[in-house]
C-alpha positions in Angstrom: -6.1 -9.9 7.3 -9.4 -9.1 8.8 -9.7 -5.7 7.2 -8.9 -7.0 3.7 -11.5 -9.8 4.1 -14.1 -7.2 5.1 -13.0 -5.0 2.2 -13.5 -7.9 -0.3 -16.9 -8.8 1.2 -18.0 -5.1 1.1 -16.8 -4.7 -2.5 -18.7 -7.9 -3.5 -21.8 -6.6 -1.9 -21.5 -3.3 -3.7 -21.0 -5.1 -7.0 -24.1 -7.2 -6.4 -26.4 -4.6 -4.9 -25.3 -1.3 -6.5 -24.5 -2.4 -10.1 -26.6 -4.2 -12.7 -26.4 -8.0 -12.8 -24.5 -8.1 -16.1 -21.4 -6.6 -14.5 -20.9 -9.4 -11.9 -22.1 -12.0 -14.4 -19.7 -11.0 -17.1 -16.7 -10.8 -14.8 -17.6 -14.0 -13.0 -17.5 -15.8 -16.3 -13.8 -14.8 -16.6 -12.9 -16.4 -13.2 -12.1 -19.8 -14.9 -9.9 -18.0 -17.4 -8.1 -16.2 -14.5 -7.6 -19.6 -12.8 -6.2 -21.1 -16.0 -3.8 -18.1 -16.2 -2.8 -18.8 -12.6 -2.0 -22.4 -13.4 0.2 -21.3 -16.3 2.0 -18.9 -14.0 2.7 -21.7 -11.5 3.7 -24.2 -14.2 6.3 -21.6 -15.3 7.8 -21.8 -11.9 7.6 -25.5 -11.5 9.6 -26.2 -14.7 12.5 -24.1 -13.3 13.2 -26.6 -10.5 14.6 -29.5 -12.4 17.0 -27.3 -14.4 18.4 -25.6 -11.2 18.7 -29.0 -9.5 20.7 -30.4 -12.4 22.9 -27.3 -12.6 23.7 -27.4 -8.8 24.3 -31.2 -8.9 24.4 -33.2 -12.2 23.9 -36.4 -10.2 20.2 -35.3 -9.7 19.6 -36.6 -13.2 20.1 -40.1 -11.9 18.2 -39.4 -8.7 15.0 -38.0 -10.4 12.9 -40.5 -12.2 11.5 -38.3 -15.0 14.8 -36.5 -15.7 16.5 -39.9 -15.9 13.8 -41.1 -18.3 14.2 -38.1 -20.6 18.0 -38.3 -20.5 18.0 -42.0 -21.5 15.1 -41.8 -24.0 16.8 -39.0 -25.9 20.2 -40.7 -25.6 22.2 -37.8 -24.1 25.8 -38.6 -23.4 26.6 -35.7 -21.0 24.9 -33.4 -18.6 25.8 -30.1 -20.2 23.9 -31.0 -23.4 21.0 -32.1 -21.2 20.9 -28.8 -19.3 21.0 -26.9 -22.6 18.1 -29.0 -23.8 16.1 -28.3 -20.6 16.8 -24.6 -20.8 15.7 -24.6 -24.5 12.5 -26.4 -23.5 11.8 -24.0 -20.7 12.4 -21.0 -22.9 9.8 -22.4 -25.4 7.4 -23.1 -22.6 7.7 -19.5 -21.3 7.2 -18.0 -24.7 4.0 -20.2 -25.3 2.8 -19.4 -21.7 3.2 -15.6 -22.2 1.4 -15.7 -25.6 -1.5 -17.5 -24.0 -1.5 -15.0 -21.1 -1.5 -12.1 -23.6 -4.8 -13.3 -25.0 -6.2 -13.9 -21.6 -5.3 -10.4 -20.5 -6.8 -9.0 -23.7 -10.1 -10.8 -23.0 -10.1 -9.4 -19.5 -9.5 -5.8 -20.5 -11.9 -5.9 -23.5 -14.7 -7.3 -21.3 -14.0 -4.9 -18.4 -14.0 -1.7 -20.5 -17.0 -2.8 -22.5 -18.8 -2.9 -19.2 -17.4 0.5 -18.4 -19.0 1.9 -21.6 -22.3 0.1 -20.9 -22.5 1.4 -17.3 -21.7 5.0 -18.6 -24.5 4.7 -21.2 -26.9 3.4 -18.6 -26.1 6.3 -16.3 -26.5 8.8 -19.1 -29.8 7.2 -20.1 -31.1 7.3 -16.5 -30.4 11.1 -16.3 -32.2 11.7 -19.6 -35.3 10.0 -18.1 -35.2 12.1 -15.0 -37.8 15.0 -14.6 -36.8 18.6 -15.2 -36.8 19.3 -11.4 -34.0 16.8 -10.9 -31.8 18.6 -13.3 -32.7 22.0 -11.9 -31.7 20.8 -8.4 -28.4 19.1 -9.4 -25.3 20.7 -10.8 -24.7 19.7 -14.4 -21.0 19.3 -13.9 -21.5 16.7 -11.2 -24.0 14.8 -13.4 -21.6 14.9 -16.4 -18.8 13.5 -14.2 -21.0 10.8 -12.9 -21.5 9.2 -16.4 -18.3 10.3 -18.1 -15.6 9.6 -15.5 -17.0 7.6 -12.6 -17.8 4.4 -14.6 -14.2 4.2 -15.8 -12.9 4.7 -12.3 -15.3 2.1 -11.1 -13.9 -0.5 -13.5 -10.3 0.5 -13.3 -10.0 1.0 -9.6 -12.6 -1.4 -8.1 -13.9 -4.1 -10.4 -10.7 -5.1 -12.0 -8.7 -4.9 -8.8 -11.3 -7.1 -7.0 -10.9 -9.9 -9.6 -7.2 -9.4 -9.7 -7.1 -10.1 -5.9 -9.0 -13.3 -6.4 -6.5 -14.4 -9.1 -3.4 -13.5 -7.1 -4.8 -15.1 -3.9 -5.2 -18.3 -5.9 -1.7 -18.1 -7.2 -0.4 -17.5 -3.6 -2.5 -20.4 -2.4 -0.9 -22.8 -4.9 2.6 -21.5 -4.1 1.9 -21.9 -0.4 0.8 -25.5 -0.9 3.9 -26.2 -2.9 6.3 -24.6 -0.3 4.6 -26.4 2.6 4.9 -29.8 0.9 8.6 -29.1 0.0 9.6 -27.8 3.5 7.1 -26.9 6.3 9.8 -25.0 8.1 10.2 -22.7 5.1 6.5 -22.0 5.1 6.5 -21.3 8.8 9.4 -18.9 8.3 7.6 -17.0 5.6 4.5 -16.6 7.7 6.6 -15.6 10.7 8.4 -12.9 8.9 5.5 -11.7 6.8 2.7 -11.2 9.4 4.3 -8.3 11.2 4.7 -6.4 7.9 1.1 -7.1 6.9 -0.2 -6.0 10.3 1.8 -2.7 10.2 0.8 -2.0 6.6 -2.9 -2.5 7.4 -2.7 -0.1 10.4 -0.7 2.6 8.8 -2.1 2.7 5.3 -5.8 2.0 5.9 -6.7 5.3 7.6 -4.4 7.4 5.5 -5.8 6.0 2.2 -9.4 6.6 3.3 -8.7 10.2 4.2 -6.8 10.9 0.9 -9.5 9.3 -1.3 -12.3 11.2 0.3 -10.5 14.5 0.0 -9.4 13.7 -3.6 -13.0 12.9 -4.6 -14.5 16.1 -3.1 -11.8 18.3 -4.6 -12.2 16.6 -8.0 -16.0 17.2 -7.9 -15.3 20.8 -6.9 -13.0 21.3 -9.9 -15.7 20.1 -12.3 -18.3 22.3 -10.7 -16.2 25.5 -10.6 -14.7 24.9 -14.0 -18.1 24.3 -15.7 -19.6 27.3 -13.9 -16.7 29.4 -15.2 -17.2 28.3 -18.8 -21.0 28.4 -18.8 -21.2 31.7 -17.0 -18.3 33.4 -18.7 -20.3 36.4 -19.8 -21.7 37.1 -16.3 -18.2 36.6 -14.8 -16.8 39.3 -17.1 -19.7 41.7 -16.5 -19.5 41.4 -12.7 -15.7 41.2 -12.6 -15.6 37.8 -10.9 -12.6 36.3 -12.7 -10.4 36.5 -9.7 -13.0 34.8 -7.5 -13.5 31.9 -9.8 -9.7 31.6 -10.4 -9.2 31.4 -6.6 -11.9 28.7 -6.1 -10.7 26.6 -9.0 -7.0 26.9 -8.0 -7.9 25.9 -4.4 -9.7 22.7 -5.6 -6.9 22.0 -8.1 -4.2 22.4 -5.4 -5.9 19.9 -3.1 -6.6 17.5 -6.0 -3.0 17.6 -7.2 -1.6 17.0 -3.7 -3.9 14.1 -3.0 -3.3 12.6 -6.4 0.4 12.8 -5.7 0.0 11.2 -2.3 -2.0 8.4 -3.8 0.5 7.8 -6.5 3.4 7.8 -3.9 1.6 5.3 -1.6 0.8 3.0 -4.5 4.3 3.1 -6.1 6.2 2.8 -2.8 4.1 -0.2 -1.4 5.8 -2.7 -3.7 9.2 -1.5 -2.5 8.2 -2.3 1.0 7.4 -5.9 -0.1 10.8 -6.2 -1.8 12.5 -4.9 1.4 10.7 -7.4 3.5 11.6 -10.2 1.1 15.3 -9.4 1.3 15.2 -9.2 5.1 13.3 -12.5 5.1 16.1 -14.2 3.1 18.7 -13.0 5.6 16.5 -14.1 8.6 15.7 -17.5 7.1 19.4 -18.1 6.5 20.1 -17.4 10.2 17.0 -19.4 11.1 18.3 -22.4 9.1 21.6 -22.4 11.0 19.7 -22.2 14.3 17.9 -25.4 13.4 21.1 -27.2 12.4 20.7 -27.2 8.6 24.0 -27.8 6.7 25.1 -25.4 4.1 24.1 -27.6 1.2 20.5 -28.1 2.3 20.3 -24.5 3.3 21.4 -23.4 -0.1 18.6 -25.5 -1.7 16.2 -24.1 0.9 17.1 -20.5 -0.1 16.9 -21.4 -3.9 13.4 -22.6 -3.4 12.6 -19.4 -1.5 14.2 -17.3 -4.2 12.2 -19.0 -7.0 9.0 -18.7 -5.0 9.8 -15.0 -4.3 10.2 -14.5 -8.0 6.4 -15.0 -8.2 5.3 -14.1 -4.7 6.7 -10.6 -4.8 4.8 -9.6 -7.9 1.7 -11.2 -6.5 2.1 -9.3 -3.2 2.7 -6.1 -5.1 -0.5 -6.6 -7.2 -2.5 -7.5 -4.0 -1.3 -4.3 -2.2 -2.0 -2.1 -5.2 -5.4 -3.7 -5.8 -6.3 -3.2 -2.1 -5.1 0.4 -2.3 -7.1 1.0 -5.4 -10.3 -0.5 -3.9 -9.8 1.5 -0.6 -9.1 4.7 -2.6 -12.1 4.3 -4.9 -14.8 3.2 -2.4 -16.6 6.5 -3.1 -17.6 5.4 -6.7 -20.4 3.2 -5.4 -22.1 6.3 -3.9 -23.0 7.3 -7.5 -24.9 4.1 -8.5 -28.2 2.4 -7.6 -29.8 -0.6 -9.2 -32.6 1.7 -10.4 -30.1 3.6 -12.6 -29.9 0.6 -15.0 -32.2 -0.5 -17.7 -30.7 -3.8 -18.8 -32.9 -4.1 -21.8 -32.0 -0.7 -23.2 -28.3 -0.5 -22.2 -26.7 -2.8 -24.8 -24.1 -0.9 -26.7 -22.3 -2.1 -29.8 
């Protein structure tokens, strides 16, 4: 979608222009690792096809060259034993795949949150180097939030989602190519039934998420400010009997923040359910669509099995994409707190 494309471009520009070069450099080095993990994910899907084909019709052993080769080389005498062998092999492959993916994800999270710490230290260091006038003109609660909390939000809700989107788009691209080669009609059906949902989602969620994120950010900042003022000025608050005033201010910010946090959580947690609903509706519509174009029940069953296996990976990818887009849209404000001049790349290395 156009908006998402603009969102990705805007996020990339912010990463490049607002943050130190080491952030984009370190995460970019992980892209080949992400692509390898994508290939593992696709491979896990591909190996399911021969087993399902053999279970549906054992004669597929004779019709498929490599299945026949394995069957004859290992001297199987019945299809049941061969299916058990294939299922054992697939189970082993999935275990190995997931062990490898564990270490890939560990590398991703370690790198990302190392960067979070380094950004936080840079920001802290930049404030220490500011003149006294700067600190006199700025609220200390806001400054504290900017180097304690904002860097973690930056990595968790913008940088990681940005690279997750690249990874998931690559996976969807590979699945799309595979589906198109298998059955162009299936691909066209998926596009036909998915586009209206994506269009509606973009229209409904875009504006709402922006409003919520802006309100959530301002209320969170207000909570820090009023809370710190209350703690630092406790003696004056007691002397001038201002407890009720500060309670009211803090409670107001807290109420807004709690509501907007709940709204954000609801939108993020419900978005995947919308994808699942669309997938189920698509299966029904594709079934009818197949009859319309004169497919027999046998070919239509294979048609739907391919869709179901693809959906096994497509739905999680779509869920991750939606959540990642939501996170990026909801955290766009974090870049307002950073400038290239904040970072001293020589002094910011942390151990």
